[in-house]
C-alpha positions as CSV (number, residue, x, y, z in Angstrom):
1,M,19.1,20.4,18.6
2,P,20.7,20.3,15.0
3,G,19.0,22.0,12.3
4,N,18.1,25.2,14.5
5,N,20.2,27.5,12.9
6,G,19.0,27.2,9.2
7,K,17.5,30.6,8.7
8,G,18.9,30.9,5.2
9,A,17.1,27.6,3.7
10,D,14.7,27.9,1.1
11,E,12.1,25.8,3.3
12,D,11.8,24.7,6.7
13,V,10.6,21.3,5.9
14,V,10.5,19.3,2.7
15,I,8.7,16.1,2.3
16,I,9.8,13.9,-0.4
17,G,6.8,11.8,-1.5
18,A,3.1,12.6,-1.9
19,G,1.3,9.5,-0.7
20,A,-0.4,8.8,2.5
21,A,2.6,9.4,4.8
22,G,3.8,12.5,3.2
23,I,0.5,14.0,3.0
24,A,-0.4,13.0,6.7
25,A,2.9,14.6,7.6
26,A,2.2,17.7,5.8
27,R,-1.2,18.4,7.1
28,R,0.1,17.6,10.6
29,L,2.5,20.2,10.6
30,Q,0.3,22.8,9.1
31,A,-1.9,22.1,12.1
32,I,0.6,22.3,14.8
33,R,3.3,24.6,13.4
34,P,1.7,27.1,11.1
35,D,5.1,29.1,11.3
36,L,6.9,26.6,9.1
37,S,7.2,26.7,5.5
38,I,6.7,23.3,4.1
39,L,7.0,22.1,0.5
40,L,5.9,18.6,-0.7
41,L,8.0,17.1,-3.8
42,E,6.3,14.3,-5.8
43,A,8.1,12.6,-8.6
44,G,4.9,11.5,-10.2
45,D,2.3,13.6,-11.7
46,R,-0.4,13.1,-9.1
47,L,-1.0,13.0,-5.2
48,G,-1.7,9.8,-3.5
49,G,1.2,7.5,-4.3
50,R,0.1,4.0,-3.9
51,A,-3.6,5.1,-3.5
52,W,-4.9,5.8,-7.1
53,T,-8.5,6.1,-7.9
54,V,-9.7,6.3,-11.5
55,G,-13.3,6.9,-12.6
56,L,-15.6,4.8,-14.6
57,P,-18.0,6.5,-17.2
58,D,-21.4,6.1,-16.5
59,A,-20.8,4.9,-12.8
60,G,-21.7,8.0,-11.2
61,D,-19.4,8.8,-8.1
62,I,-18.0,5.3,-7.8
63,G,-14.1,5.3,-7.8
64,L,-12.0,2.2,-9.1
65,D,-9.1,2.0,-6.7
66,L,-5.9,0.7,-8.7
67,G,-4.1,0.7,-5.2
68,C,-5.2,0.5,-1.8
69,G,-9.0,0.1,-1.4
70,W,-10.0,-1.1,2.0
71,L,-10.1,1.1,5.1
72,H,-8.7,-1.8,7.2
73,G,-9.3,-1.4,11.0
74,A,-11.9,1.1,9.9
75,R,-13.3,2.1,13.4
76,T,-9.9,3.5,14.4
77,N,-8.5,4.1,10.9
78,A,-7.7,7.9,10.6
79,W,-8.8,7.9,7.1
80,T,-12.3,7.1,8.0
81,A,-12.8,10.3,10.1
82,I,-10.9,12.2,7.3
83,A,-13.5,10.9,4.5
84,D,-16.3,12.5,6.4
85,E,-14.2,15.8,6.9
86,V,-13.5,16.1,3.1
87,G,-17.1,15.2,2.2
88,L,-16.7,11.5,0.8
89,T,-18.6,8.6,1.5
90,V,-17.7,5.7,3.8
91,D,-19.4,2.5,2.4
92,R,-20.1,-0.1,5.5
93,T,-20.9,-3.1,3.2
94,P,-19.0,-6.0,5.0
95,A,-15.9,-7.3,3.4
96,P,-15.7,-10.7,2.3
97,W,-13.5,-11.8,5.3
98,N,-15.9,-9.8,7.6
99,G,-18.9,-11.9,6.6
100,G,-19.5,-10.2,2.9
101,Q,-21.2,-12.1,0.3
102,R,-19.0,-15.0,-0.9
103,L,-19.6,-17.2,-4.2
104,Q,-18.9,-20.5,-2.6
105,R,-20.5,-23.9,-2.2
106,D,-21.4,-25.1,1.2
107,D,-20.2,-28.7,1.1
108,A,-17.8,-30.9,2.6
109,E,-14.9,-30.0,0.3
110,T,-15.3,-26.3,1.2
111,H,-15.6,-27.2,5.0
112,A,-12.4,-29.1,4.6
113,A,-10.7,-26.2,3.0
114,Q,-11.7,-23.7,5.5
115,E,-10.4,-26.2,8.4
116,A,-7.3,-26.4,6.3
117,I,-6.9,-22.9,6.2
118,G,-7.6,-22.1,9.6
119,D,-5.2,-24.6,11.1
120,Y,-2.4,-23.1,9.2
121,F,-3.0,-19.6,10.2
122,E,-3.3,-21.0,13.9
123,R,0.1,-22.5,13.4
124,L,1.4,-19.3,12.1
125,E,0.1,-17.3,15.3
126,S,1.2,-19.9,17.6
127,H,4.8,-20.0,16.2
128,E,7.6,-19.5,19.0
129,G,11.3,-19.5,18.6
130,D,13.4,-18.2,15.7
131,D,12.1,-16.3,12.6
132,T,11.2,-18.5,9.7
133,D,9.2,-18.1,6.5
134,L,5.6,-18.5,6.0
135,A,6.1,-21.7,3.9
136,E,7.6,-23.5,6.8
137,M,4.2,-23.7,8.5
138,L,2.6,-25.6,5.8
139,E,1.8,-29.3,6.3
140,P,3.5,-31.2,3.3
141,G,1.2,-32.8,1.0
142,N,-1.9,-31.1,2.4
143,A,-4.6,-30.9,-0.5
144,W,-5.5,-27.2,0.4
145,N,-1.9,-26.0,0.2
146,G,-2.5,-24.2,-3.0
147,Q,-5.3,-22.2,-1.6
148,I,-3.3,-21.4,1.4
149,R,-0.6,-20.1,-0.6
150,A,-3.0,-17.9,-2.5
151,I,-4.2,-16.2,0.5
152,G,-0.8,-15.9,1.9
153,T,0.5,-14.3,-1.3
154,Y,-2.4,-11.7,-1.4
155,I,-1.4,-10.8,2.4
156,T,2.1,-10.0,1.7
157,G,2.3,-9.5,-2.1
158,A,5.2,-12.3,-2.2
159,E,5.3,-16.1,-2.1
160,L,5.5,-17.7,1.3
161,E,8.9,-18.6,1.3
162,R,10.1,-15.0,1.3
163,A,8.1,-13.5,4.3
164,S,8.7,-13.5,7.9
165,V,6.5,-15.4,10.4
166,I,7.3,-12.9,13.2
167,D,6.5,-10.0,10.9
168,Y,3.0,-11.5,9.8
169,N,2.2,-11.9,13.6
170,R,3.3,-8.4,14.5
171,Y,0.5,-7.1,12.0
172,D,-2.4,-5.6,13.8
173,P,-4.5,-3.0,11.6
174,G,-6.7,-2.3,14.6
175,P,-10.2,-3.1,15.3
176,G,-12.2,-4.1,12.2
177,P,-14.3,-4.3,10.2
178,D,-12.9,-3.1,6.8
179,W,-14.9,-0.6,5.0
180,R,-14.4,1.3,1.7
181,V,-14.6,5.0,0.3
182,R,-17.2,4.9,-2.5
183,E,-15.6,7.6,-4.3
184,G,-12.1,5.9,-3.7
185,Y,-9.3,5.6,-1.2
186,G,-7.1,7.4,-3.8
187,T,-9.5,10.3,-4.0
188,L,-9.5,10.5,-0.2
189,I,-6.0,10.7,0.2
190,S,-5.4,13.1,-2.8
191,R,-7.9,15.4,-1.8
192,Y,-6.7,15.6,1.9
193,G,-3.5,16.7,0.2
194,R,-4.8,19.4,-1.7
195,P,-4.1,22.4,0.8
196,V,-0.5,21.3,1.0
197,P,2.3,23.3,-1.4
198,A,3.3,20.7,-3.8
199,R,5.5,20.1,-6.8
200,L,4.9,17.4,-9.0
201,G,7.2,15.8,-11.5
202,T,10.0,16.7,-9.1
203,E,12.3,13.7,-8.5
204,V,14.9,14.0,-5.7
205,T,18.3,12.3,-6.6
206,R,20.5,13.6,-3.8
207,I,20.2,14.6,-0.1
208,D,23.3,16.3,1.2
209,H,23.1,16.5,5.0
210,R,26.9,17.6,5.7
211,H,26.2,21.0,6.7
212,A,24.8,21.7,10.3
213,G,22.7,24.7,9.1
214,R,21.0,23.4,6.0
215,I,20.2,20.2,4.0
216,D,20.9,20.5,0.1
217,I,18.4,18.8,-2.1
218,R,19.1,18.1,-5.6
219,T,16.2,17.2,-8.0
220,N,15.5,16.9,-11.7
221,Q,14.1,20.5,-11.4
222,G,17.1,22.2,-9.8
223,R,18.3,22.4,-6.2
224,L,16.8,23.7,-2.9
225,T,17.7,23.8,0.6
226,T,15.7,23.1,3.8
227,R,16.2,22.7,7.6
228,A,14.9,19.4,8.0
229,V,13.7,16.6,5.4
230,L,11.3,13.9,5.6
231,V,11.7,10.9,3.2
232,T,8.4,8.9,2.3
233,V,9.5,7.0,-0.8
234,S,9.0,3.2,-1.2
235,T,11.7,0.8,0.2
236,N,12.4,-0.5,-3.5
237,V,13.1,3.2,-4.4
238,L,15.3,3.6,-1.3
239,A,17.1,0.1,-1.8
240,A,17.8,1.0,-5.4
241,G,19.8,3.8,-4.5
242,R,17.5,6.2,-6.5
243,I,18.1,8.9,-3.9
244,A,21.8,9.3,-2.8
245,F,22.6,10.4,0.7
246,H,25.8,12.3,1.5
247,P,27.0,11.1,3.9
248,A,25.9,7.7,3.1
249,L,23.1,6.3,5.2
250,P,24.0,2.4,4.7
251,E,21.6,1.2,7.5
252,K,18.8,2.7,5.7
253,I,19.4,1.3,2.6
254,E,20.0,-2.1,4.3
255,A,16.8,-2.1,6.0
256,A,14.9,-1.0,2.9
257,A,16.5,-3.8,0.9
258,R,15.2,-6.5,3.6
259,L,11.6,-4.8,3.7
260,P,11.0,-5.0,-0.1
261,L,7.6,-4.3,-1.8
262,G,5.5,-7.3,-2.6
263,L,3.2,-6.9,-5.7
264,A,-0.4,-6.7,-5.8
265,D,-2.1,-5.6,-9.2
266,K,-5.7,-4.9,-10.1
267,L,-7.6,-5.3,-13.4
268,F,-11.1,-4.0,-13.6
269,L,-13.3,-5.5,-16.1
270,R,-16.4,-3.7,-17.6
271,L,-19.5,-5.8,-17.7
272,A,-21.6,-5.1,-20.9
273,H,-24.7,-6.4,-18.9
274,P,-24.4,-5.9,-15.2
275,Q,-27.0,-8.4,-14.4
276,A,-24.8,-11.2,-15.9
277,L,-23.1,-11.4,-12.3
278,P,-24.2,-11.1,-8.8
279,A,-23.6,-7.5,-7.0
280,D,-20.7,-7.2,-4.4
281,T,-19.9,-11.0,-4.2
282,H,-16.3,-12.3,-3.7
283,M,-15.0,-15.2,-5.8
284,L,-11.7,-17.2,-5.4
285,G,-10.6,-18.0,-8.9
286,S,-9.2,-21.6,-8.0
287,N,-9.6,-23.5,-5.0
288,S,-6.6,-25.8,-5.7
289,R,-3.5,-23.5,-6.9
290,G,-1.6,-20.7,-5.5
291,A,-1.5,-19.0,-8.9
292,T,-4.9,-17.7,-8.9
293,G,-7.0,-14.4,-8.8
294,T,-9.5,-13.2,-6.2
295,Y,-12.5,-11.4,-7.6
296,Q,-15.0,-8.7,-6.3
297,L,-17.9,-9.0,-8.4
298,R,-19.7,-5.9,-9.0
299,P,-18.1,-3.7,-6.1
300,F,-20.9,-1.1,-5.1
301,G,-23.2,-2.7,-7.6
302,A,-21.0,-1.2,-10.4
303,P,-20.7,-2.9,-13.8
304,V,-17.3,-4.1,-13.2
305,V,-15.3,-7.1,-11.7
306,E,-12.3,-6.3,-9.8
307,A,-9.6,-8.8,-10.4
308,Y,-6.7,-8.8,-7.9
309,F,-3.4,-10.5,-8.6
310,A,-0.5,-10.9,-6.3
311,G,3.2,-12.2,-5.9
312,D,4.8,-14.3,-8.8
313,L,1.7,-14.4,-10.8
314,A,1.3,-10.5,-10.7
315,H,4.8,-10.1,-12.1
316,D,4.1,-12.6,-14.8
317,L,1.2,-11.2,-16.0
318,E,2.5,-7.4,-15.6
319,R,5.4,-8.5,-17.8
320,E,3.1,-10.3,-20.4
321,G,0.8,-7.2,-20.5
322,G,-2.8,-6.2,-20.0
323,E,-3.9,-8.8,-22.7
324,A,-2.6,-11.8,-20.8
325,A,-4.0,-10.3,-17.5
326,F,-7.3,-10.2,-19.4
327,S,-7.2,-13.7,-20.5
328,F,-6.1,-15.1,-17.3
329,A,-9.2,-13.2,-15.5
330,A,-11.6,-14.3,-18.5
331,D,-10.7,-18.0,-18.1
332,E,-11.1,-18.0,-14.3
333,L,-14.4,-16.3,-14.7
334,A,-15.6,-18.6,-17.5
335,A,-14.9,-21.7,-15.3
336,Q,-17.3,-20.5,-12.9
337,F,-19.8,-18.8,-15.0
338,G,-19.5,-20.5,-18.4
339,A,-17.9,-19.5,-21.5
340,D,-20.4,-16.9,-22.5
341,I,-19.3,-14.5,-19.8
342,R,-16.2,-13.7,-21.8
343,R,-18.5,-11.7,-24.4
344,E,-19.5,-9.7,-21.6
345,L,-16.0,-8.4,-20.5
346,S,-13.7,-5.4,-21.6
347,V,-10.8,-3.9,-19.8
348,A,-11.8,-0.8,-17.9
349,A,-8.7,-0.2,-16.0
350,I,-5.4,-1.9,-15.1
351,S,-2.3,-1.5,-12.6
352,A,1.3,-2.2,-13.1
353,W,2.7,-1.4,-9.8
354,A,6.3,-3.0,-10.2
355,A,6.5,-1.1,-13.3
356,A,5.7,2.4,-11.8
357,P,8.8,4.3,-12.0
358,H,8.8,6.0,-8.9
359,I,7.2,3.2,-6.6
360,G,8.2,-0.2,-7.8
361,G,5.6,-2.3,-5.9
362,S,2.7,-2.6,-3.7
363,Y,3.4,-2.7,0.0
364,S,6.2,-4.1,2.3
365,Y,6.9,-7.3,3.7
366,A,9.8,-8.3,5.9
367,E,12.2,-11.1,5.0
368,P,12.8,-13.7,7.8
369,G,15.0,-12.1,10.4
370,A,14.1,-8.5,9.1
371,S,11.0,-7.3,11.1
372,D,12.9,-5.3,13.6
373,L,14.4,-3.2,10.6
374,R,11.2,-1.5,10.5
375,A,12.2,0.5,13.5
376,V,15.6,1.0,11.9
377,L,14.0,2.3,8.8
378,A,11.8,4.7,10.7
379,A,14.4,6.2,13.2
380,P,15.4,9.9,12.3
381,H,19.0,10.7,11.6
382,D,20.8,13.4,13.3
383,G,17.5,15.1,14.2
384,R,17.2,16.5,10.6
385,V,16.4,13.6,8.1
386,F,13.3,11.7,9.0
387,F,11.6,8.8,7.5
388,A,8.0,7.5,7.3
389,G,5.8,5.2,5.4
390,E,4.0,2.1,5.8
391,A,7.2,0.1,5.8
392,C,8.1,2.0,9.0
393,S,5.1,0.8,10.9
394,R,5.8,-2.1,13.4
395,S,2.1,-3.3,13.2
396,R,0.2,-1.6,10.3
397,Y,2.8,-1.9,7.5
398,S,1.1,-2.5,4.1
399,T,-1.7,-0.2,4.9
400,A,-2.6,3.6,4.1
401,H,-3.3,4.2,7.8
402,G,-0.1,2.7,9.0
403,A,1.6,5.1,6.5
404,Y,-0.4,8.0,8.0
405,E,0.3,7.2,11.7
406,T,4.1,7.0,10.8
407,G,3.9,10.6,8.9
408,V,2.0,12.2,11.9
409,A,4.7,10.9,14.3
410,A,7.6,12.0,12.1
411,A,5.8,15.6,11.9
412,D,5.7,15.6,15.6
413,L,9.2,14.8,15.7
414,I,10.1,17.5,13.1
415,A,8.1,19.9,15.0
416,G,10.1,19.4,18.2
417,S,13.5,19.5,16.4
418,L,13.0,22.9,14.7
419,S,13.0,26.1,16.8
420,Q,10.2,28.7,16.5
421,N,11.0,31.1,13.7
422,P,11.2,34.7,15.2
């Protein structure tokens, strides 16, 4: 196999990107090939990538997840067992979509909306033939299209017109329900990465794989050589050419460009008096329009509201800044609970994933006709340049456990491609 004779390289394996995929790959390699030297390079200042937990003073061990927050398909999600392994708490309170508490009326209008939403998703799932976008499955003039658009946007991070029906139908996170990590999903992933040798603040700008015996990697902190490299950066970073490959890998760049990151941002609002709102209750901001937030009131009983914005609304609020996001959320909460609720609220934490310099968004979606490019992105090149990340997963894209699984799969391929050191 290529790469077997790189005895003079600085490292056996360099992994670029310390998110779920990169950390999973590194831990897998440590377990199955302890003879290999591994180095994790991360452009940012922390481990975890799109999993990022911040604390809340006076909230004990509760973490606020500014990135991924739910253990989707929790019963078979690898991170569920890892949480126990590293001493964190899996909270099994039902998610809103798994029967958790929702703030909604039980009336004819609500039932009509639920029926329209159910019919829309049935049309998606029964679609056959050519790939199209998710908006094509809307019924023109349906009174509930706004709410359908909102839900679809939360799923993909993009407006319905941009995302593939076939890709949507391939999504399968595994058996539910969905659970949470009390201390935070970001806490879980970063803690799992602690045993891995890592360099933070190290941005890779060029991967030169011309030479049979070594790969040369150029970073903002200097150069190093390796026998194999695993690239786990986001599709937006790849598509923007932030890492130059020599020779070029145009099929990877094209695949990344057609599997762009949608956007989902979170705003956590502190409550002056927790009893002002019900605990662990879900609320949709508006039942009629697509540009609306979804709210988890007092997750884990904490004195906060978690507001979630996606798609064009998230882009608009991110550009306008935290004050605009606060005003938007306060307006939607006041419409439900009355104007006095505004006096209860202040900003506890906010994300801006589109502006995150080494990420550029939240999770990947496929443009119509691009779902098969996930496999193109995931395929190794020349047995020495490997790829992993949620966008490489055919059915668990957009999830941290999909990223984990692609990282483990890449690690197994790397282990097989490198000969044992003498």
